[in-house]
N, C-alpha and C positions, 0 to 999 in steps of 0.2 A: 560935504566935508565939514561945514561949520557945526552941524549937529553932532558929529563925532567929537569935535573939540569941546563943545559944551558938556557933553557927557563925561569927557576926561576931566574937566575942571570940577564937575560935580563929584566925581569919585575921589579926586584928590582932596577936595574940601571936606568930604565926609570922613576920610581917613585922618586928616588933621584934627577934626573935631573929636573923633574917637580916641586918638592918642592923647589929646588934651584932657578929656574926661577921665581916662584911665590914670593919667599922671596926677590929677587932682584927687582922685579916690585913694591912690597910694599915699599921697601926702597926708590926707586926713587920717588914714589908718595908722601911720607912723607917728603922728603928732601926739604929744603927751596931753592928757586932758587938763583943763584948768580946774582949780579948786584945791581941796584938801586931799592929801594922800597919806594913808595909814599903812605902814608895813609892820608885819609881825614876823620876827625871825629869831635866830638863836641868841641874838644880843638884846632881845626885848622888843618893846613897841617903839616905833619911830613915827612921829607925825611931822609932815612937811607941808608947808603952805606953798602952793604953786602959783 
């Protein structure tokens, strides 16, 4: 019986780790990059320092 409980803890820990990694990757993908941003549009060129 204790072996089954250890496997259950291992599976739950792995799922928590995977969800954490996916959340961090989503955060990094949505985060705006640091530095200089140059936009070219109908109003002309806009330069913004981030």
